[in-house]
N, CA and C atoms of all chains as a GROMACS GRO file, in nm:
protein
  624
    1MET      N    1   0.069  -0.104  -0.008
    1MET     CA    2   0.036  -0.013  -0.002
    1MET      C    3   0.078   0.100   0.028
    2TYR      N    4   0.001   0.214  -0.031
    2TYR     CA    5   0.091   0.299  -0.049
    2TYR      C    6   0.026   0.500   0.084
    3ILE      N    7   0.095   0.547   0.117
    3ILE     CA    8   0.047   0.692   0.230
    3ILE      C    9   0.075   0.806   0.141
    4ARG      N   10  -0.033   0.896   0.132
    4ARG     CA   11   0.033   1.062   0.093
    4ARG      C   12   0.102   1.144   0.222
    5VAL      N   13   0.136   1.145   0.246
    5VAL     CA   14   0.249   1.272   0.342
    5VAL      C   15   0.238   1.394   0.293
    6LYS      N   16   0.119   1.469   0.333
    6LYS     CA   17   0.168   1.632   0.311
    6LYS      C   18   0.179   1.737   0.413
    7ARG      N   19   0.306   1.810   0.352
    7ARG     CA   20   0.320   1.931   0.388
    7ARG      C   21   0.308   2.052   0.317
    8SER      N   22   0.286   2.128   0.323
    8SER     CA   23   0.252   2.302   0.266
    8SER      C   24   0.225   2.256   0.088
    9LYS      N   25   0.317   2.308   0.015
    9LYS     CA   26   0.306   2.281  -0.161
    9LYS      C   27   0.328   2.085  -0.152
   10THR      N   28   0.382   2.035  -0.070
   10THR     CA   29   0.447   1.923  -0.130
   10THR      C   30   0.333   1.778  -0.086
   11THR      N   31   0.343   1.629  -0.198
   11THR     CA   32   0.265   1.505  -0.126
   11THR      C   33   0.365   1.410  -0.166
   12TYR      N   34   0.398   1.380  -0.057
   12TYR     CA   35   0.515   1.282  -0.068
   12TYR      C   36   0.472   1.128  -0.088
   13PHE      N   37   0.457   1.062  -0.180
   13PHE     CA   38   0.366   0.929  -0.172
   13PHE      C   39   0.491   0.827  -0.138
   14ILE      N   40   0.449   0.740  -0.027
   14ILE     CA   41   0.527   0.666  -0.010
   14ILE      C   42   0.524   0.506   0.045
   15GLN      N   43   0.531   0.423  -0.040
   15GLN     CA   44   0.533   0.265   0.028
   15GLN      C   45   0.542   0.235   0.088
   16CYS      N   46   0.463   0.116   0.175
   16CYS     CA   47   0.476   0.105   0.330
   16CYS      C   48   0.408   0.007   0.303
   17ASP      N   49   0.361  -0.075   0.466
   17ASP     CA   50   0.296  -0.206   0.460
   17ASP      C   51   0.210  -0.202   0.641
   18PRO      N   52   0.128  -0.234   0.611
   18PRO     CA   53   0.005  -0.272   0.704
   18PRO      C   54   0.106  -0.277   0.837
   19THR      N   55   0.196  -0.327   0.832
   19THR     CA   56   0.271  -0.395   0.980
   19THR      C   57   0.394  -0.330   1.015
   20GLU      N   58   0.404  -0.198   0.929
   20GLU     CA   59   0.500  -0.096   0.923
   20GLU      C   60   0.492  -0.035   1.049
   21THR      N   61   0.569   0.046   1.153
   21THR     CA   62   0.522   0.166   1.272
   21THR      C   63   0.570   0.283   1.189
   22THR      N   64   0.521   0.389   1.288
   22THR     CA   65   0.517   0.522   1.215
   22THR      C   66   0.682   0.595   1.279
   23LEU      N   67   0.760   0.527   1.353
   23LEU     CA   68   0.899   0.547   1.324
   23LEU      C   69   0.938   0.441   1.184
   24ASP      N   70   0.891   0.350   1.125
   24ASP     CA   71   0.957   0.312   1.017
   24ASP      C   72   0.922   0.406   0.877
   25ILE      N   73   0.822   0.517   0.926
   25ILE     CA   74   0.687   0.590   0.776
   25ILE      C   75   0.867   0.743   0.805
   26LYS      N   76   0.844   0.748   0.920
   26LYS     CA   77   0.922   0.885   0.923
   26LYS      C   78   1.073   0.826   0.903
   27GLN      N   79   1.139   0.792   0.908
   27GLN     CA   80   1.278   0.705   0.865
   27GLN      C   81   1.291   0.706   0.677
   28LYS      N   82   1.182   0.658   0.652
   28LYS     CA   83   1.156   0.642   0.521
   28LYS      C   84   1.154   0.841   0.483
   29LEU      N   85   1.085   0.870   0.525
   29LEU     CA   86   1.117   1.094   0.488
   29LEU      C   87   1.228   1.133   0.499
   30HIS      N   88   1.272   1.066   0.679
   30HIS     CA   89   1.426   1.115   0.696
   30HIS      C   90   1.509   1.117   0.527
   31THR      N   91   1.523   1.021   0.492
   31THR     CA   92   1.548   0.978   0.378
   31THR      C   93   1.575   1.127   0.297
   32LEU      N   94   1.465   1.131   0.251
   32LEU     CA   95   1.335   1.257   0.149
   32LEU      C   96   1.389   1.421   0.219
   33ILE      N   97   1.389   1.446   0.349
   33ILE     CA   98   1.394   1.565   0.366
   33ILE      C   99   1.484   1.561   0.469
   34ASP      N  100   1.609   1.520   0.506
   34ASP     CA  101   1.654   1.521   0.591
   34ASP      C  102   1.642   1.612   0.734
   35GLN      N  103   1.534   1.548   0.751
   35GLN     CA  104   1.498   1.605   0.888
   35GLN      C  105   1.498   1.480   0.960
   36PRO      N  106   1.559   1.468   1.105
   36PRO     CA  107   1.531   1.364   1.195
   36PRO      C  108   1.447   1.310   1.264
   37VAL      N  109   1.397   1.197   1.261
   37VAL     CA  110   1.312   1.183   1.303
   37VAL      C  111   1.208   1.232   1.390
   38ASN      N  112   1.276   1.255   1.528
   38ASN     CA  113   1.222   1.322   1.635
   38ASN      C  114   1.195   1.465   1.622
   39ASP      N  115   1.218   1.570   1.473
   39ASP     CA  116   1.206   1.683   1.466
   39ASP      C  117   1.072   1.610   1.364
   40GLN      N  118   0.984   1.549   1.363
   40GLN     CA  119   0.854   1.530   1.247
   40GLN      C  120   0.749   1.440   1.323
   41ARG      N  121   0.645   1.498   1.313
   41ARG     CA  122   0.523   1.465   1.359
   41ARG      C  123   0.384   1.390   1.241
   42LEU      N  124   0.336   1.315   1.230
   42LEU     CA  125   0.268   1.253   1.207
   42LEU      C  126   0.076   1.289   1.208
   43ILE      N  127   0.013   1.346   1.173
   43ILE     CA  128  -0.121   1.307   1.122
   43ILE      C  129  -0.169   1.253   1.051
   44LEU      N  130  -0.271   1.150   1.130
   44LEU     CA  131  -0.385   1.136   0.964
   44LEU      C  132  -0.459   1.232   1.014
   45MET      N  133  -0.500   1.269   0.861
   45MET     CA  134  -0.616   1.343   0.810
   45MET      C  135  -0.757   1.361   0.863
   46ASN      N  136  -0.787   1.211   0.832
   46ASN     CA  137  -0.958   1.215   0.838
   46ASN      C  138  -1.019   1.185   1.029
   47THR      N  139  -0.863   1.150   1.090
   47THR     CA  140  -0.958   1.162   1.233
   47THR      C  141  -0.858   1.238   1.342
   48GLY      N  142  -0.747   1.348   1.277
   48GLY     CA  143  -0.717   1.424   1.319
   48GLY      C  144  -0.554   1.384   1.491
   49ASP      N  145  -0.602   1.275   1.431
   49ASP     CA  146  -0.476   1.151   1.542
   49ASP      C  147  -0.368   1.198   1.516
   50ILE      N  148  -0.280   1.258   1.589
   50ILE     CA  149  -0.131   1.216   1.620
   50ILE      C  150  -0.062   1.088   1.603
   51LEU      N  151   0.027   1.031   1.541
   51LEU     CA  152   0.017   0.878   1.485
   51LEU      C  153   0.207   0.888   1.595
   52GLU      N  154   0.160   0.714   1.660
   52GLU     CA  155   0.294   0.732   1.790
   52GLU      C  156   0.358   0.634   1.750
   53ASP      N  157   0.463   0.641   1.739
   53ASP     CA  158   0.650   0.612   1.689
   53ASP      C  159   0.638   0.408   1.654
   54SER      N  160   0.563   0.396   1.788
   54SER     CA  161   0.594   0.274   1.830
   54SER      C  162   0.481   0.153   1.740
   55LYS      N  163   0.386   0.260   1.774
   55LYS     CA  164   0.237   0.213   1.687
   55LYS      C  165   0.288   0.125   1.556
   56THR      N  166   0.184   0.048   1.484
   56THR     CA  167   0.217   0.032   1.353
   56THR      C  168   0.063   0.058   1.270
   57LEU      N  169   0.109   0.074   1.170
   57LEU     CA  170  -0.016   0.185   1.078
   57LEU      C  171  -0.142   0.090   1.083
   58ALA      N  172  -0.164  -0.040   1.026
   58ALA     CA  173  -0.265  -0.087   1.102
   58ALA      C  174  -0.328  -0.110   1.243
   59ASP      N  175  -0.256  -0.077   1.326
   59ASP     CA  176  -0.296  -0.031   1.485
   59ASP      C  177  -0.382   0.124   1.474
   60GLN      N  178  -0.337   0.183   1.422
   60GLN     CA  179  -0.389   0.364   1.412
   60GLN      C  180  -0.484   0.377   1.328
   61LYS      N  181  -0.549   0.262   1.200
   61LYS     CA  182  -0.628   0.258   1.147
   61LYS      C  183  -0.556   0.362   0.977
   62VAL      N  184  -0.408   0.310   0.991
   62VAL     CA  185  -0.384   0.445   0.851
   62VAL      C  186  -0.389   0.332   0.740
   63GLU      N  187  -0.480   0.328   0.643
   63GLU     CA  188  -0.485   0.252   0.544
   63GLU      C  189  -0.452   0.294   0.374
   64ASN      N  190  -0.440   0.210   0.327
   64ASN     CA  191  -0.385   0.291   0.140
   64ASN      C  192  -0.512   0.381   0.100
   65ASP      N  193  -0.416   0.472   0.059
   65ASP     CA  194  -0.382   0.589   0.044
   65ASP      C  195  -0.406   0.708   0.127
   66ALA      N  196  -0.434   0.643   0.264
   66ALA     CA  197  -0.446   0.754   0.326
   66ALA      C  198  -0.390   0.879   0.300
   67VAL      N  199  -0.427   1.009   0.358
   67VAL     CA  200  -0.359   1.128   0.331
   67VAL      C  201  -0.351   1.168   0.486
   68VAL      N  202  -0.215   1.203   0.547
   68VAL     CA  203  -0.157   1.220   0.667
   68VAL      C  204  -0.058   1.395   0.648
   69ALA      N  205  -0.079   1.429   0.724
   69ALA     CA  206  -0.002   1.543   0.734
   69ALA      C  207   0.152   1.560   0.859
   70LEU      N  208   0.253   1.632   0.762
   70LEU     CA  209   0.311   1.589   0.804
   70LEU      C  210   0.392   1.756   0.910
   71THR      N  211   0.422   1.736   0.972
   71THR     CA  212   0.496   1.871   1.074
   71THR      C  213   0.660   1.858   1.106
   72LEU      N  214   0.689   1.998   1.132
   72LEU     CA  215   0.830   1.988   1.167
   72LEU      C  216   0.822   2.020   1.293
   73ARG      N  217   0.899   2.052   1.378
   73ARG     CA  218   0.955   2.085   1.534
   73ARG      C  219   1.057   2.216   1.451
   74LYS      N  220   1.005   2.346   1.512
   74LYS     CA  221   1.043   2.466   1.496
   74LYS      C  222   1.178   2.493   1.628
   75ASP      N  223   1.204   2.628   1.551
   75ASP     CA  224   1.333   2.687   1.706
   75ASP      C  225   1.331   2.673   1.818
   76ASP      N  226   1.186   2.722   1.820
   76ASP     CA  227   1.176   2.691   1.986
   76ASP      C  228   1.091   2.567   2.022
   77ASN      N  229   1.107   2.464   1.956
   77ASN     CA  230   1.072   2.348   2.038
   77ASN      C  231   0.957   2.325   1.973
   78GLU      N  232   0.871   2.369   1.974
   78GLU     CA  233   0.746   2.360   1.934
   78GLU      C  234   0.750   2.260   1.816
   79PHE      N  235   0.614   2.172   1.766
   79PHE     CA  236   0.583   2.183   1.654
   79PHE      C  237   0.475   2.285   1.575
   80GLU      N  238   0.535   2.285   1.467
   80GLU     CA  239   0.418   2.386   1.393
   80GLU      C  240   0.291   2.303   1.354
   81ASP      N  241   0.219   2.394   1.318
   81ASP     CA  242   0.063   2.383   1.279
   81ASP      C  243   0.052   2.345   1.151
   82VAL      N  244  -0.013   2.217   1.127
   82VAL     CA  245  -0.077   2.148   1.013
   82VAL      C  246  -0.102   2.285   0.844
   83ASN      N  247   0.036   2.222   0.777
   83ASN     CA  248  -0.002   2.318   0.703
   83ASN      C  249   0.004   2.275   0.546
   84ILE      N  250  -0.080   2.254   0.444
   84ILE     CA  251  -0.122   2.204   0.390
   84ILE      C  252  -0.163   2.283   0.288
   85VAL      N  253  -0.087   2.345   0.153
   85VAL     CA  254  -0.178   2.432   0.101
   85VAL      C  255  -0.253   2.314  -0.032
   86LYS      N  256  -0.422   2.364  -0.037
   86LYS     CA  257  -0.493   2.314  -0.131
   86LYS      C  258  -0.461   2.367  -0.285
   87PRO      N  259  -0.526   2.252  -0.360
   87PRO     CA  260  -0.500   2.322  -0.483
   87PRO      C  261  -0.547   2.431  -0.540
   88ASN      N  262  -0.582   2.500  -0.630
   88ASN     CA  263  -0.676   2.605  -0.669
   88ASN      C  264  -0.804   2.457  -0.734
   89ASP      N  265  -0.922   2.618  -0.702
   89ASP     CA  266  -1.013   2.485  -0.724
   89ASP      C  267  -1.068   2.437  -0.899
   90PHE      N  268  -1.055   2.299  -0.907
   90PHE     CA  269  -1.082   2.255  -1.014
   90PHE      C  270  -1.170   2.302  -1.178
   91TYR      N  271  -1.225   2.430  -1.111
   91TYR     CA  272  -1.342   2.471  -1.227
   91TYR      C  273  -1.270   2.667  -1.235
   92GLN      N  274  -1.242   2.677  -1.169
   92GLN     CA  275  -1.122   2.817  -1.132
   92GLN      C  276  -1.004   2.763  -1.263
   93SER      N  277  -0.885   2.668  -1.230
   93SER     CA  278  -0.820   2.666  -1.277
   93SER      C  279  -0.841   2.627  -1.429
   94ARG      N  280  -0.916   2.589  -1.474
   94ARG     CA  281  -0.933   2.538  -1.635
   94ARG      C  282  -1.013   2.644  -1.699
   95ASP      N  283  -0.996   2.752  -1.635
   95ASP     CA  284  -1.017   2.905  -1.669
   95ASP      C  285  -0.840   2.937  -1.732
   96THR      N  286  -0.794   2.973  -1.660
   96THR     CA  287  -0.628   2.945  -1.714
   96THR      C  288  -0.537   2.892  -1.734
   97ASP      N  289  -0.558   2.808  -1.753
   97ASP     CA  290  -0.484   2.695  -1.918
   97ASP      C  291  -0.555   2.636  -1.906
   98SER      N  292  -0.672   2.692  -2.029
   98SER     CA  293  -0.761   2.666  -2.126
   98SER      C  294  -0.738   2.560  -2.204
   99GLY      N  295  -0.673   2.426  -2.183
   99GLY     CA  296  -0.669   2.311  -2.268
   99GLY      C  297  -0.569   2.350  -2.424
  100ASN      N  298  -0.421   2.422  -2.359
  100ASN     CA  299  -0.384   2.378  -2.523
  100ASN      C  300  -0.310   2.254  -2.512
  101TRP      N  301  -0.405   2.123  -2.497
  101TRP     CA  302  -0.316   2.002  -2.533
  101TRP      C  303  -0.216   2.019  -2.599
  102MET      N  304   1.386   0.295   0.011
  102MET     CA  305   1.407   0.385  -0.012
  102MET      C  306   1.420   0.482  -0.031
  103LYS      N  307   1.536   0.525  -0.119
  103LYS     CA  308   1.648   0.650  -0.162
  103LYS      C  309   1.608   0.743  -0.213
  104ARG      N  310   1.657   0.871  -0.201
  104ARG     CA  311   1.612   0.992  -0.237
  104ARG      C  312   1.635   0.984  -0.421
  105LYS      N  313   1.733   0.895  -0.437
  105LYS     CA  314   1.751   0.955  -0.591
  105LYS      C  315   1.698   0.751  -0.657
  106ASP      N  316   1.589   0.751  -0.608
  106ASP     CA  317   1.522   0.654  -0.648
  106ASP      C  318   1.310   0.714  -0.629
  107THR      N  319   1.319   0.820  -0.637
  107THR     CA  320   1.213   0.926  -0.661
  107THR      C  321   1.171   1.020  -0.725
  108VAL      N  322   1.126   1.089  -0.799
  108VAL     CA  323   1.124   1.160  -0.913
  108VAL      C  324   0.991   1.308  -0.858
  109LYS      N  325   1.042   1.412  -0.863
  109LYS     CA  326   0.909   1.515  -0.835
  109LYS      C  327   0.882   1.557  -0.882
  110LEU      N  328   0.714   1.521  -0.928
  110LEU     CA  329   0.644   1.610  -1.036
  110LEU      C  330   0.560   1.740  -1.005
  111ILE      N  331   0.608   1.831  -1.076
  111ILE     CA  332   0.551   1.960  -0.997
  111ILE      C  333   0.409   1.984  -1.123
  112SER      N  334   0.286   2.020  -1.086
  112SER     CA  335   0.201   2.098  -1.124
  112SER      C  336   0.184   2.247  -1.189
  113THR      N  337   0.082   2.226  -1.269
  113THR     CA  338   0.073   2.412  -1.298
  113THR      C  339   0.092   2.481  -1.231
  114ASP      N  340   0.025   2.490  -1.147
  114ASP     CA  341  -0.021   2.542  -0.995
  114ASP      C  342   0.095   2.506  -0.867
  115GLU      N  343   0.217   2.488  -0.904
  115GLU     CA  344   0.348   2.460  -0.823
  115GLU      C  345   0.342   2.376  -0.688
  116MET      N  346   0.221   2.274  -0.724
  116MET     CA  347   0.241   2.232  -0.608
  116MET      C  348   0.323   2.070  -0.637
  117GLU      N  349   0.357   1.988  -0.520
  117GLU     CA  350   0.500   1.909  -0.574
  117GLU      C  351   0.436   1.756  -0.495
  118PHE      N  352   0.463   1.668  -0.592
  118PHE     CA  353   0.425   1.526  -0.584
  118PHE      C  354   0.591   1.474  -0.592
  119VAL      N  355   0.624   1.366  -0.534
  119VAL     CA  356   0.758   1.309  -0.480
  119VAL      C  357   0.654   1.153  -0.480
  120ILE      N  358   0.750   1.095  -0.608
  120ILE     CA  359   0.697   0.942  -0.639
  120ILE      C  360   0.817   0.912  -0.663
  121ASP      N  361   0.796   0.749  -0.609
  121ASP     CA  362   0.881   0.649  -0.666
  121ASP      C  363   0.855   0.638  -0.808
  122LYS      N  364   1.048   0.632  -0.886
  122LYS     CA  365   1.038   0.604  -1.018
  122LYS      C  366   1.015   0.472  -1.066
  123ASP      N  367   0.969   0.380  -0.987
  123ASP     CA  368   0.888   0.331  -1.064
  123ASP      C  369   0.750   0.309  -1.084
  124ALA      N  370   0.690   0.342  -0.998
  124ALA     CA  371   0.590   0.429  -1.006
  124ALA      C  372   0.510   0.503  -1.113
  125ALA      N  373   0.593   0.637  -1.106
  125ALA     CA  374   0.646   0.714  -1.230
  125ALA      C  375   0.676   0.656  -1.369
  126MET      N  376   0.736   0.543  -1.402
  126MET     CA  377   0.754   0.482  -1.500
  126MET      C  378   0.628   0.406  -1.519
  127VAL      N  379   0.538   0.416  -1.530
  127VAL     CA  380   0.403   0.404  -1.558
  127VAL      C  381   0.366   0.466  -1.663
  128SER      N  382   0.409   0.588  -1.695
  128SER     CA  383   0.382   0.664  -1.810
  128SER      C  384   0.514   0.630  -1.884
  129GLN      N  385   0.473   0.591  -1.956
  129GLN     CA  386   0.572   0.552  -2.102
  129GLN      C  387   0.609   0.678  -2.100
  130THR      N  388   0.599   0.810  -2.100
  130THR     CA  389   0.626   0.941  -2.156
  130THR      C  390   0.758   0.960  -2.057
  131ILE      N  391   0.688   0.984  -1.899
  131ILE     CA  392   0.782   0.982  -1.824
  131ILE      C  393   0.854   0.923  -1.804
  132ARG      N  394   0.878   0.780  -1.839
  132ARG     CA  395   1.002   0.594  -1.851
  132ARG      C  396   1.078   0.709  -1.929
  133ASN      N  397   1.088   0.815  -2.062
  133ASN     CA  398   1.088   0.787  -2.188
  133ASN      C  399   1.234   0.926  -2.111
  134MET      N  400   1.114   1.056  -2.071
  134MET     CA  401   1.215   1.128  -2.018
  134MET      C  402   1.310   1.062  -1.918
  135LEU      N  403   1.332   1.016  -1.857
  135LEU     CA  404   1.418   0.915  -1.754
  135LEU      C  405   1.521   0.897  -1.777
  136THR      N  406   1.445   0.812  -1.908
  136THR     CA  407   1.571   0.717  -1.972
  136THR      C  408   1.687   0.776  -2.070
  137SER      N  409   1.611   0.929  -2.135
  137SER     CA  410   1.683   0.991  -2.177
  137SER      C  411   1.824   1.132  -2.106
  138PRO      N  412   1.829   1.160  -2.200
  138PRO     CA  413   2.019   1.216  -2.148
  138PRO      C  414   1.897   1.443  -2.117
  139GLY      N  415   1.850   1.422  -2.255
  139GLY     CA  416   1.840   1.591  -2.212
  139GLY      C  417   1.742   1.649  -2.259
  140PRO      N  418   1.694   1.785  -2.213
  140PRO     CA  419   1.613   1.807  -2.192
  140PRO      C  420   1.500   1.778  -2.315
  141ILE      N  421   1.375   1.810  -2.312
  141ILE     CA  422   1.249   1.733  -2.448
  141ILE      C  423   1.182   1.842  -2.464
  142ASP      N  424   1.181   1.884  -2.586
  142ASP     CA  425   1.106   2.019  -2.615
  142ASP      C  426   1.044   2.102  -2.400
  143ASN      N  427   0.918   2.052  -2.418
  143ASN     CA  428   0.871   2.202  -2.288
  143ASN      C  429   0.913   2.094  -2.181
  144TRP      N  430   0.974   1.983  -2.178
  144TRP     CA  431   0.997   1.917  -2.076
  144TRP      C  432   1.060   2.061  -1.942
  145VAL      N  433   1.119   2.037  -1.833
  145VAL     CA  434   1.194   2.110  -1.751
  145VAL      C  435   1.299   2.022  -1.716
  146PHE      N  436   1.369   2.012  -1.729
  146PHE     CA  437   1.512   1.937  -1.627
  146PHE      C  438   1.645   1.960  -1.590
  147LEU      N  439   1.566   1.991  -1.483
  147LEU     CA  440   1.658   2.046  -1.385
  147LEU      C  441   1.804   1.911  -1.340
  148GLY      N  442   1.867   1.938  -1.412
  148GLY     CA  443   2.000   1.906  -1.419
  148GLY      C  444   1.986   1.739  -1.440
  149GLY      N  445   2.049   1.661  -1.528
  149GLY     CA  446   2.024   1.539  -1.612
  149GLY      C  447   1.990   1.459  -1.469
  150PHE      N  448   1.966   1.333  -1.450
  150PHE     CA  449   1.844   1.230  -1.386
  150PHE      C  450   2.011   1.188  -1.361
  151ALA      N  451   2.118   1.180  -1.445
  151ALA     CA  452   2.257   1.074  -1.393
  151ALA      C  453   2.352   1.127  -1.353
  152GLU      N  454   2.307   1.293  -1.301
  152GLU     CA  455   2.376   1.386  -1.217
  152GLU      C  456   2.391   1.355  -1.085
  153THR      N  457   2.175   1.418  -1.091
  153THR     CA  458   2.147   1.467  -0.952
  153THR      C  459   2.087   1.372  -0.886
  154GLU      N  460   2.050   1.347  -0.790
  154GLU     CA  461   1.991   1.332  -0.651
  154GLU      C  462   1.823   1.287  -0.712
  155LEU      N  463   1.805   1.484  -0.712
  155LEU     CA  464   1.647   1.405  -0.704
  155LEU      C  465   1.600   1.483  -0.910
  156GLY      N  466   1.552   1.441  -0.940
  156GLY     CA  467   1.542   1.431  -1.047
  156GLY      C  468   1.354   1.559  -1.028
  157GLU      N  469   1.343   1.660  -1.112
  157GLU     CA  470   1.240   1.728  -1.115
  157GLU      C  471   1.141   1.724  -1.251
  158VAL      N  472   1.064   1.717  -1.218
  158VAL     CA  473   0.960   1.764  -1.380
  158VAL      C  474   0.870   1.804  -1.376
  159THR      N  475   0.849   1.906  -1.444
  159THR     CA  476   0.726   2.019  -1.392
  159THR      C  477   0.650   2.024  -1.526
  160PHE      N  478   0.501   2.021  -1.547
  160PHE     CA  479   0.387   2.001  -1.656
  160PHE      C  480   0.320   2.105  -1.588
  161PRO      N  481   0.373   2.194  -1.722
  161PRO     CA  482   0.294   2.329  -1.694
  161PRO      C  483   0.162   2.311  -1.749
  162GLU      N  484   0.082   2.261  -1.811
  162GLU     CA  485  -0.052   2.170  -1.840
  162GLU      C  486  -0.103   2.106  -1.750
  163ILE      N  487  -0.059   2.093  -1.642
  163ILE     CA  488  -0.179   1.927  -1.573
  163ILE      C  489  -0.167   2.027  -1.469
  164SER      N  490  -0.321   2.028  -1.383
  164SER     CA  491  -0.305   2.097  -1.243
  164SER      C  492  -0.268   1.984  -1.134
  165ALA      N  493  -0.289   2.036  -1.006
  165ALA     CA  494  -0.311   1.984  -0.880
  165ALA      C  495  -0.358   1.889  -0.877
  166VAL      N  496  -0.470   1.886  -0.906
  166VAL     CA  497  -0.571   1.805  -0.878
  166VAL      C  498  -0.590   1.648  -0.980
  167ILE      N  499  -0.549   1.669  -1.120
  167ILE     CA  500  -0.543   1.612  -1.158
  167ILE      C  501  -0.407   1.525  -1.156
  168LEU      N  502  -0.322   1.574  -1.172
  168LEU     CA  503  -0.143   1.511  -1.098
  168LEU      C  504  -0.128   1.421  -1.020
  169GLU      N  505  -0.216   1.445  -0.853
  169GLU     CA  506  -0.235   1.362  -0.758
  169GLU      C  507  -0.302   1.272  -0.780
  170LYS      N  508  -0.439   1.271  -0.884
  170LYS     CA  509  -0.504   1.149  -0.912
  170LYS      C  510  -0.455   1.072  -1.010
  171ILE      N  511  -0.350   1.133  -1.086
  171ILE     CA  512  -0.232   1.047  -1.191
  171ILE      C  513  -0.148   0.965  -1.129
  172CYS      N  514  -0.081   1.031  -1.015
  172CYS     CA  515  -0.020   0.952  -0.927
  172CYS      C  516  -0.097   0.885  -0.820
  173GLN      N  517  -0.182   0.818  -0.808
  173GLN     CA  518  -0.239   0.755  -0.680
  173GLN      C  519  -0.282   0.648  -0.831
  174TYR      N  520  -0.281   0.709  -0.964
  174TYR     CA  521  -0.311   0.604  -1.098
  174TYR      C  522  -0.186   0.466  -1.088
  175PHE      N  523  -0.092   0.574  -1.071
  175PHE     CA  524   0.016   0.482  -1.037
  175PHE      C  525   0.086   0.398  -1.034
  176TYR      N  526   0.023   0.432  -0.852
  176TYR     CA  527   0.036   0.306  -0.782
  176TYR      C  528  -0.042   0.277  -0.777
  177TRP      N  529  -0.170   0.226  -0.798
  177TRP     CA  530  -0.318   0.131  -0.878
  177TRP      C  531  -0.241   0.064  -0.968
  178ALA      N  532  -0.201   0.136  -1.027
  178ALA     CA  533  -0.151   0.036  -1.120
  178ALA      C  534   0.004  -0.088  -1.102
  179LEU      N  535   0.049   0.022  -0.988
  179LEU     CA  536   0.152  -0.109  -1.010
  179LEU      C  537   0.121  -0.204  -0.902
  180GLN      N  538   0.012  -0.163  -0.808
  180GLN     CA  539  -0.046  -0.246  -0.731
  180GLN      C  540  -0.075  -0.367  -0.781
  181TYR      N  541  -0.197  -0.371  -0.911
  181TYR     CA  542  -0.248  -0.349  -1.018
  181TYR      C  543  -0.219  -0.492  -1.069
  182SER      N  544  -0.046  -0.505  -1.102
  182SER     CA  545   0.015  -0.560  -1.199
  182SER      C  546   0.125  -0.682  -1.116
  183ARG      N  547   0.090  -0.660  -0.933
  183ARG     CA  548   0.136  -0.689  -0.850
  183ARG      C  549   0.017  -0.834  -0.802
  184GLY      N  550  -0.076  -0.844  -0.894
  184GLY     CA  551  -0.197  -0.919  -0.838
  184GLY      C  552  -0.310  -0.873  -0.725
  185LYS      N  553  -0.253  -0.738  -0.728
  185LYS     CA  554  -0.388  -0.685  -0.611
  185LYS      C  555  -0.500  -0.622  -0.665
  186GLU      N  556  -0.607  -0.668  -0.746
  186GLU     CA  557  -0.708  -0.595  -0.835
  186GLU      C  558  -0.792  -0.565  -0.734
  187THR      N  559  -0.751  -0.434  -0.767
  187THR     CA  560  -0.928  -0.368  -0.660
  187THR      C  561  -0.947  -0.272  -0.819
  188GLU      N  562  -1.039  -0.227  -0.752
  188GLU     CA  563  -1.090  -0.085  -0.840
  188GLU      C  564  -1.044   0.043  -0.863
  189PHE      N  565  -1.061   0.163  -0.920
  189PHE     CA  566  -0.992   0.230  -0.951
  189PHE      C  567  -1.074   0.394  -0.935
  190HIS      N  568  -1.125   0.410  -0.866
  190HIS     CA  569  -1.194   0.539  -0.828
  190HIS      C  570  -1.171   0.722  -0.935
  191ILE      N  571  -1.284   0.710  -1.060
  191ILE     CA  572  -1.263   0.873  -1.066
  191ILE      C  573  -1.367   0.970  -1.078
  192GLU      N  574  -1.380   1.044  -0.974
  192GLU     CA  575  -1.448   1.134  -0.978
  192GLU      C  576  -1.523   1.172  -1.153
  193PRO      N  577  -1.614   1.158  -1.158
  193PRO     CA  578  -1.691   1.205  -1.283
  193PRO      C  579  -1.634   1.328  -1.380
  194GLU      N  580  -1.599   1.442  -1.232
  194GLU     CA  581  -1.597   1.574  -1.333
  194GLU      C  582  -1.434   1.537  -1.338
  195LEU      N  583  -1.392   1.481  -1.356
  195LEU     CA  584  -1.258   1.490  -1.394
  195LEU      C  585  -1.205   1.409  -1.452
  196THR      N  586  -1.358   1.368  -1.542
  196THR     CA  587  -1.267   1.205  -1.671
  196THR      C  588  -1.240   1.324  -1.788
  197LEU      N  589  -1.293   1.412  -1.813
  197LEU     CA  590  -1.250   1.507  -1.899
  197LEU      C  591  -1.067   1.511  -1.941
  198GLU      N  592  -1.030   1.573  -1.793
  198GLU     CA  593  -0.920   1.618  -1.821
  198GLU      C  594  -0.819   1.568  -1.793
  199LEU      N  595  -0.854   1.417  -1.685
  199LEU     CA  596  -0.745   1.301  -1.656
  199LEU      C  597  -0.757   1.244  -1.788
  200MET      N  598  -0.840   1.234  -1.892
  200MET     CA  599  -0.793   1.144  -2.010
  200MET      C  600  -0.712   1.185  -2.085
  201MET      N  601  -0.735   1.362  -2.084
  201MET     CA  602  -0.626   1.450  -2.160
  201MET      C  603  -0.490   1.385  -2.162
  202ALA      N  604  -0.478   1.445  -1.946
  202ALA     CA  605  -0.355   1.382  -1.928
  202ALA      C  606  -0.254   1.241  -2.015
  203ALA      N  607  -0.338   1.146  -1.929
  203ALA     CA  608  -0.322   1.018  -1.976
  203ALA      C  609  -0.294   1.031  -2.146
  204ASN      N  610  -0.387   1.067  -2.191
  204ASN     CA  611  -0.306   1.055  -2.331
  204ASN      C  612  -0.153   1.126  -2.384
  205TYR      N  613  -0.132   1.273  -2.275
  205TYR     CA  614   0.012   1.328  -2.258
  205TYR      C  615   0.111   1.202  -2.229
  206LEU      N  616   0.063   1.155  -2.156
  206LEU     CA  617   0.146   1.074  -2.053
  206LEU      C  618   0.172   0.902  -2.125
  207HIS      N  619   0.100   0.878  -2.187
  207HIS     CA  620   0.059   0.788  -2.269
  207HIS      C  621   0.095   0.688  -2.122
  208THR      N  622  -0.053   0.677  -2.127
  208THR     CA  623  -0.074   0.614  -1.925
  208THR      C  624  -0.210   0.570  -1.950
   0.00000   0.00000   0.00000
């Protein structure tokens, strides 16, 4: 399966297994974004639950195609708020890039 | 999962999608880009794939909503090819743009 980890304008598609733990996912993210696992916090978007390092994805009801927010530790040691940029509305964007395929 | 095994796809509204190269290569167009050396017409290459750890491809004509759906399709197609036969859900309002993007990407 895969999950979609989102922060700001970026979405990371991470291949994983229900038996993997949150820490496993953070280690995969570490290779992509150079942020230590301790400075990452993952939040399951459809419930708002913060994922715990030692628990597996299955334990925490993280399923295939789930959207998980990534937040990072700020300089003051607190975690930032969830920040996911939503794409422009589909119908608005049609007008601006009017199909020159 | 290593950084060099991923590719970053950027939509016209500057949203970024980082996916495995395996998944991206479901698209024949992206496969050709990843396996050919230089820039091809309007593809933006930030460094050749052989030299840089992270390849980036900008799609000036694909919106984030469509590009995300395409990435989901890539992973669905990988899983399907490995024998996990599930349905792929497409919202009716996305079908036209998705078909045009799929045609573009040879997907």
